[in-house]
C-alpha positions as MATLAB code, in Angstrom:
seq = 'MRKYLHINLKDRSIRTEELNGEEVIRVGRHFIAKTLLKLGVARVDPLSPENPLIFSAGPFAGTNFSNANRISVGCKSPLTGGIKEANSGGTFAFALGQLETAGLTLYDASTDWVVIRITKEGKITFDSAAPYMGKGNNEAAALLFERYGKKVSFALCGPVGEYLGLLAGISFPDTDERPSRLAARGGVGAVMGSKKVKAIVV';
ca = [
      18.057    9.474    1.534;
      15.300    7.482    1.676;
      14.519    3.704    2.257;
      12.540    1.482   -0.137;
      10.980   -1.763    0.877;
      10.490   -4.676   -1.269;
       8.451   -7.226    0.428;
       7.463  -10.565   -0.655;
       4.441  -12.234    0.717;
       5.368  -15.723   -0.508;
       8.846  -16.357    1.476;
       8.026  -13.166    3.750;
      11.481  -11.707    2.891;
      12.464   -8.113    2.955;
      15.043   -6.118    0.986;
      15.522   -2.393    1.968;
      16.750   -0.723   -0.966;
      18.230    3.112   -0.281;
      17.207    6.043   -2.716;
      19.314    8.963   -3.314;
      19.329   12.492   -4.860;
      16.763   12.325   -7.888;
      15.343    8.982   -7.012;
      13.706   10.295   -3.974;
      12.198   12.875   -5.861;
      11.439   11.100   -9.167;
       8.341    8.934   -7.192;
       4.943    8.959   -7.760;
       3.610    7.857  -11.024;
       7.555    7.915  -12.897;
       8.068    5.643  -10.035;
       5.256    3.284  -10.621;
       5.350    3.098  -14.340;
       9.297    2.521  -14.569;
       9.030    0.066  -12.196;
       6.176   -1.867  -13.567;
       7.776   -1.656  -17.363;
      11.018   -2.999  -15.779;
       9.254   -5.863  -14.306;
       7.600   -6.703  -17.443;
       4.408   -6.953  -16.120;
       2.405   -6.584  -19.570;
       1.949  -10.213  -19.854;
       0.812  -10.963  -16.157;
      -2.882  -11.763  -15.251;
      -3.705   -8.271  -13.045;
      -4.993  -10.919  -10.132;
      -2.140  -13.543  -10.365;
       0.769  -13.345   -7.581;
       3.191  -12.152  -10.519;
       1.590   -8.432  -10.634;
       3.425   -6.439   -7.716;
       1.537   -3.482   -6.202;
       3.438   -0.067   -5.507;
       2.888    2.223   -2.624;
       4.802    5.509   -3.733;
       5.213    8.559   -1.364;
       6.319   11.871   -2.417;
       9.624   13.608   -1.742;
       8.521   15.902    1.044;
       5.945   13.004    2.516;
       6.371   13.597    6.521;
       6.636   16.983    6.265;
       3.877   20.133    6.991;
       3.953   21.225    2.917;
       0.760   21.976    1.314;
       0.105   18.474   -0.788;
       2.729   16.764    0.175;
       1.055   13.611    1.897;
      -0.517   11.743   -0.642;
       0.109    8.445   -1.761;
       0.239    6.977   -5.305;
      -0.874    3.148   -5.906;
       0.217    1.390   -8.884;
       0.014   -1.947  -10.991;
      -1.088   -3.757  -13.478;
      -5.185   -2.808  -13.710;
      -7.668   -5.953  -13.714;
     -10.142   -3.406  -15.099;
      -8.072   -1.840  -18.178;
      -5.349   -4.385  -18.507;
      -2.459   -1.334  -18.242;
      -0.363    0.451  -16.115;
      -2.765    1.863  -13.750;
      -1.827    4.648  -10.968;
      -4.358    5.629   -8.251;
      -4.042    8.648   -5.715;
      -5.137    9.206   -2.317;
      -4.636   11.565    0.508;
      -5.181   10.746    4.297;
      -2.460   10.001    6.918;
      -0.886    6.816    5.221;
       2.178    9.029    3.088;
       2.774   11.320    6.361;
       3.391    8.291    8.359;
       5.769    6.693    5.324;
       7.786    9.691    5.368;
       8.105   10.198    9.364;
       9.868    6.660    8.671;
      12.160    8.229    6.083;
      10.188    5.627    3.560;
       9.574    6.274    0.158;
       7.582    3.230   -0.201;
       7.021   -0.090   -0.787;
       6.141   -2.953   -3.149;
       4.389   -6.080   -2.640;
       5.602   -8.909   -4.381;
       4.020  -12.498   -5.260;
       1.096  -13.200   -2.331;
       0.533  -14.433    0.980;
      -0.805  -18.061    2.100;
      -3.474  -16.681    5.037;
      -4.470  -13.138    5.115;
      -2.235  -10.910    6.834;
      -1.838   -7.031    8.587;
       1.942   -6.108    7.583;
       2.895   -3.643   10.490;
       5.654   -1.650    9.945;
       7.219   -0.034   13.181;
       8.805    3.185   13.980;
      12.074    0.896   14.356;
      11.784   -0.495   11.100;
      10.789   -3.779   12.091;
       8.367   -5.646    9.940;
       5.750   -8.220   11.271;
       3.240  -10.283    9.986;
      -0.007  -10.949   11.903;
      -3.333  -12.531   11.085;
      -5.571  -10.429    9.856;
      -8.943  -12.905   11.009;
      -9.918   -9.989   13.705;
     -10.673   -7.839   10.556;
     -12.145   -9.827    7.379;
     -15.588   -9.273    6.486;
     -15.689   -6.113    8.528;
     -16.956   -2.505    7.003;
     -14.022   -0.608    6.753;
     -15.196    1.878    9.760;
     -15.373   -1.233   11.841;
     -11.822   -2.405   10.382;
      -9.974    1.269   11.193;
     -11.891    0.999   14.718;
     -10.216   -2.695   15.587;
      -7.034   -1.581   13.861;
      -6.433    1.615   16.496;
      -7.413   -0.558   18.917;
      -4.960   -3.013   18.379;
      -1.698   -0.896   16.901;
      -3.008    2.721   18.724;
      -3.651    6.189   17.963;
      -0.193    7.022   16.309;
      -0.517    4.907   13.410;
      -1.999    5.048    9.964;
      -2.949    2.013    7.428;
      -3.736    1.184    3.966;
      -6.744   -0.846    4.239;
      -8.690   -3.461    1.702;
     -11.885   -3.458    2.255;
     -14.604   -5.965    1.804;
     -14.883   -5.623   -1.795;
     -11.438   -6.180   -2.225;
     -11.499   -9.449   -0.262;
     -13.745  -10.836   -2.839;
     -11.914   -9.486   -5.779;
     -14.247   -6.997   -7.023;
     -12.896   -5.518   -9.727;
     -13.826   -1.697   -8.339;
     -12.431   -2.170   -4.941;
     -10.187    0.509   -3.824;
      -8.029    0.939   -0.939;
      -9.126    3.350    2.232;
      -6.681    5.427    4.006;
      -7.274    7.068    7.283;
      -7.728   10.918    7.596;
      -6.611   12.972   10.612;
     -10.060   11.807   12.623;
      -9.344    8.666   12.106;
     -11.973    7.749    9.776;
     -10.765    5.083    6.518;
     -12.352    7.967    4.289;
      -9.531    8.729    1.781;
      -9.601    6.321   -1.238;
      -7.300    5.194   -3.884;
      -9.679    3.226   -6.141;
      -8.617    3.872  -10.004;
      -8.098    0.734  -12.233;
      -9.149   -1.612   -9.339;
      -5.985   -1.620   -7.153;
      -7.908   -3.058   -3.735;
      -8.893   -6.034   -5.923;
      -4.847   -6.755   -6.518;
      -4.143   -6.162   -2.534;
      -6.868   -8.449   -1.922;
      -5.301  -10.844   -4.301;
      -2.120  -10.996   -2.384;
      -4.206  -11.617    0.806;
      -2.807   -8.363    2.782;
      -5.787   -6.814    4.720;
      -4.106   -3.931    5.700;
      -0.402   -2.328    5.889;
      -0.017   -0.140    9.102;
       2.610    1.982    9.416;
];
């Protein structure tokens, strides 16, 4: 069994779903495509609050199996207008797996720029993103590690995503704390920016 988080950014409500058996295995691209089709995103504006942003980790995330700790990020693409999945390495999927969490979906949009913090106890908070706004990825990453500690990972919306640049990606740190891993296909970073989420810290 793994948890899956549904986070509504507008009212900051959180719903936790339990995934079992085959549901835990059918994640990544399959889960993203199935979910977006089910939600009927075909007719929504990709940069509107109605476009959900999905982070999906594999069934062996959180372990030391080879290639087990990749993260899939999906939404309706602002570049192509179709369903798009971007994939990245780094430590974010490992961190989710350590919390026995299969992933999360962001719904709607925040009024103010936020950092979503998910603790090892499962508590979720919404912190101000003001200290990180306008910073380059390296500087923002250093500030996030300084604020939340060295044992975290995060998904980071960079400066291009802040101004909704359609080529924007989402950065993830490597084991040396560098935000060097990137999920960028389809402009997923612009969708994260449209939701006013600067970072998700796990």
